[in-house]
N, C-alpha and C positions, 0 to 999 in steps of 0.2 A: 832494248828499252822496250820489248814486251812480258817478260820478267821482272822489274819496274813495277808495269801495270796494275799488272795483279797481285803482288806482295802487296801495294796500296789498294787492295779494293780489299785485301786480307785483313786489314791491321783497324778499315773503317768498320769493315760488319762485326767484327771481333767489339769494341770499345763501342759499336750503337749495340749490341744485343748489355752487354753487362754495362751500357747506365741504362737499360727496359726494363735489366733483374733491380737495380740497386732504387728505381724508382719507382717498384711495385708498390703497393700498399700490402701490411700485413696481415690486412684478408685472405689477401689474393695469393702471398707468399703463402700462408697457411690453407689454403684451397689448393695448392700445387703442390704439400705433401715429400714436398722435395725435402728431405733430410739434410742433403751438405748446403742448397743454396741458405737455411734456417740456421744454419748454426754461424755462416757466413756474414747475415746479416746480424746475430744478433753478436756477432763478435765488433763488426761495427758500431753496434752502438754501445757496445761498453766500451770502445772507445773512446765516443763522443762525451759519455759520461763522464767519464773523469777527465776528461781535458773542462770539460765544464765546474767539477769541481775545485782544480788547480788554478781555473780562475777567482774563484770565488775565496778561493784564501786567499791568492793576494792582492786582492782588493780589499780585505780587513770588517768585511762588511759585521757591522753592529744590530741587537737584537732591540727594537724600535722602540721607545722609550716617550713620555710624553708626563709633563711637566700640569700640578692640578690642585684646586685649593679639594682641604676635606671637609666634613662636618658627621663627630656623632652625636648621633638622635638619641635620645631618655622617652619618657611617656610625661609626655606631660595634660595639663588641661585642653583642651580641644572646644571652640565654640565657632558652630556656625551662625552668620549674620543675614537677618531679611534687609535690603538697605531699600529704604524707599523715599519720597521727600512728602514735607508735608508743607502749612502753613501755622504757627503761632496763632491762640485765642485767648478771650476771657471771655462766659459767657456775663456778666458784670463789666458790661461794655456797653451803653445804653443814651440816645436823645435825649432826655428830662422833655414831659410835656406839660402844658397845665394844662390839669382836668375841669378847669372852670372857663373861663373865656374874656377875657377886660381887660383894664388899666393895671398895665404892671405898678401897683404902688410903692414896691418895694425887694430890692436886689440887695442881698447881703451875703454875697460872694462875689471872689472873681478866680482869673485862669490862674490854674499851680495850687490852688487851696487843697487844703486837707478836709475833708468833711466824715462825722461822721452815722450811722443812719439813723434816719430820723430828723436829724439837723432842718430849719427852718433854712434855704431855701433864698426864698423872695414871695410874694405876694401877691395878690391880684385883687382888684374893687369886688366888696361884695355886691352891687347894685342895691344894697335898701336891706340888706337880710338880714344883717344886725338885727334890726330894729323890728321886725318880724319875730325876729326868733324871741324879745321881751315880750311886744304883745302877747304871743302864743305862751310866754311860761305863764303870764300872770292868765289867761285861761285855763291853763292848764294845772293851775293850784285852785281856782275857783271852783274846777269839778273835782278834782282830789275833796276839796273840804264837804262842798255840795254830797258827794258821794261817803264821805264817812258817819256825817249827820243822816243820812237816810238809813247809813246798817245799823245807828244805832236805833232808831226806829223804828227799824224791821227786829229787831232783833228785841225790842219789849212788844214785839209784834199790834204796832201802829202801821197804819199806813198798806198798802199796797205790797205786793212782790213787784208790783211790773213799775214803781215807783225805783226801785231798788235795783231792777237791772237795771232803768235808761241809767240812771246816774252813773252808776256802774262805768256802763258803755261809753261813757259819755267822757267820765275822766281817761278810761283805755286812750279811747280816740285823741283828747285832748294831749296825752302822755305822747302820744305817737307821733301827734302832727311836728311835739318841738326835735325829736328826734331826729326827723326828716330833716329838718330844716337848719339845724345844727349839723347833717352832715354834709347837707349844699353850702354850705357855710366852710366848714372845713376844707371844702376844694381849692376853695380860693389859697389857701395856703397849700405852698410847694413845696416837697418833703424832701429830705437825698433820699429813694431806695435801699442804700445799702453804705458801706464805709467804703471811699476812695477818692481819689487826687478830679477837683475840675479842668479840666482837659482843656473846653474852649468854653466860652457865653457869645453867642451871639442875637443878644438882645441888651436894649441897656431900659432900663430904670425911668418909666411915665410910658412907654410904648406901650400899641396897644397889643394885645397874644394872641394868641390862640392854638390848638395843635394843626401842625405842621410839617413839611418834612425835615426840614431843618431844623424843629427844634427849637430850646431858648438853651440850652446847655447840654455837652459832654461831659457825663462820669463815670473814668473807668477805675478797675477795683485791680492791679497789677499782681495781686498776692495769690490770684487763681486762676494762675494761668497752663495752657493745656497745649498740645500740638493734635493738629486732626490731618492724616491723612485714609488712604485707603489701599489696602494690600490685597492681590490676586487669590482665588475664592481656596485655590491650592493650599492655605494656610488654616484653614477649619479645622480646629483642633487642634493645631500646635501652639497658638494664641492663648492665652488664660489671663484672666484680671490678676493683679500683679508682676506681669512678665517685664523684668527691668530692661533699660531701654536709653541704648545712649542718646544722646541727642544734639547735635550738635548744629551749632549756628554760623550761617557762613559770614554774615557780617562781623557778627561780631569775635568769628576767629576761636571759640569757648564748644567747651563742653558737659549739659550740665545730663546730669543721673535721673531718668525717667523714667513712669512705671505705667503698666496701662491700667486703664480705670475704666473703660469702654470697651465694648466689643457689638459691631453693630451685627441682628439679625435678619439684615433685608440682604440679596446678592444683588446689583444691579445690576440687567440684563442685558447692556450696552457694551458693559467692559468688564465683564462677570467677576466683581469683585464686590470685597463690605469696607466698611467705613470702620478704627477705631481709633479714640483721645489718647492721648500720653499726659500723665499731669507732670507738669515741671518745674520742680523749684523754682524760685526766684528770686532768690538772701540779694545780691546788688544793687536787685530794681531797673533790670538791662532789656529784663526783655519785653516783650511791646507787640500789639494784635499785629499781623500780620507780614512777620517778620516769616521767611524764611527758613527752615530747620530742614536737616539731613537724620535721616533714623535709624539704629542699627537697633536692629529686634534680634535680640536672643531664641533662635526657634528648632535650635541642639547642642548639647554639652555631650562631651566622652571626657570622661574625667579621668583614661589611660590613654589614650591617643596616641601612636605615634605619627609624627607629622612630620613633613620635607618641603624645604618648597618648593615651591610649584613650577618654576622651569626645571629643573631636575629631572621631570619627568618627558621622559621622550615615548616613541611608539615606531616601531620598525614596521617591515613592509606587508607582514601577517597583521598587521591590525596589534600585537602585541600590546600591551603600556610596560615598557620598563625603565630603571634608572641602573650606573655603575655603583658598584659597591665595590670596599677594597677587603682584599684577600691578606693572609701572610703578612699582614703588615710588620716590621721593624722599624722601631722607628721612625725618619721621616723617609721607605718608600713602603712598595707596597705589590698588590699585582691588580690587573681589572676583571670584577668579574659583571655579567652581562645579568638582572636578577627582573624575571617577571614578578609585575606586583600587581594588585588592585586595588584599588583607589575608591576612596570613600566622598566628601562632600573638601570643596575649597571657602578658603576664608582668609585676606586679608593673606595675600599672596604664599598660602601654606597647602596644603594638599595632606588629608586625614591618609593615611596608607591600613587597607584593612588586613591587608597580606602578603608577607615577601620580602617584608624588613622585621627583623625584632632591635628592640633595646639596647645600646652599646655596640649594635655595627656601624661601621665609617661608609659614610656615603659621599661622592661624589657630587661637589657642589660647580666645578668651575675647569672646563676646559673638557667638558662631558662627548662635547661634537668629534674631537679629534681622538680618541680610545676607541677602542676595542677590545671584546672579551682576550684575556690573558696579555696582556699587554704589562709594563713594569712602568711601575706610579712611582713620582716625584711630589711631595709635600713640605 
């Protein structure tokens, strides 16, 4: 019995030491400088590696592949746009006012009527000015006759110079009085200040009229339309008179081609912006004052640019901007390659690539989030 207990104790101590040596880490094993133990551990590790290789072989593991969409990039013209919102307007949109208050004795137009510049729209009572004109014209005619006779006498050295000068002065005064009263009388006639359309008429014939906030009628010319807006001061120098602009009218669903016709010279200190005006053609006569417009102003052009869809550009953990290209392309297969790129400006969901991608390169456009460098691609 005593021999059995001693044998059991020996076996336990032996295996405990063996497990301790087996669990010893590599650094401790090397530090021990025990060549026998190091060779024993190496043999064990090699045996384990062989088992793992056999297991992988039996599992028939395939190299990772991915199905993606690709695009071949080419040189193209790239335009960058400044997008702002503006309002349609016209400088020929006014309320017609009477210059001379009085009774409206004539109203010659109605709403919707087209009128020409200078056309008579109406007339107010002159309050007796026409009779005064006739009287003053007679006085002016008499003054002229008196002057001419006095002048003939003076040329013959008859009479005094003062009589001649007085006659001349009276004639000039009479003529000026006639011109002044005629100017007053002309103010009773209401004329169109420009060619356009009578949009609304606010009065009726026979009413007593005078200048007011409402006016007599509204006249609008839709042939000289423009869009006004403001842009940030950072665009000073980028915008020039004549720059082309795409003007999209949200209410019409149409885009018009306009041009910058005026650039403001004053920076608003409240929002650090300056005003611009964009002339817009109106061939269909559909533009109206105060319509909302969206402007796309070209502020940068690259005629030989490499552009890619903006969504294919990614950023890694080191904040490098990259995308995937396809190398070793063969038919519908290839190998993914991670390429660090330098980007320029973005517009209309595409981004300018300044370096990293060349013309005719194939880039991955769909499925790029599921691939990695070196992966086999199907497309």
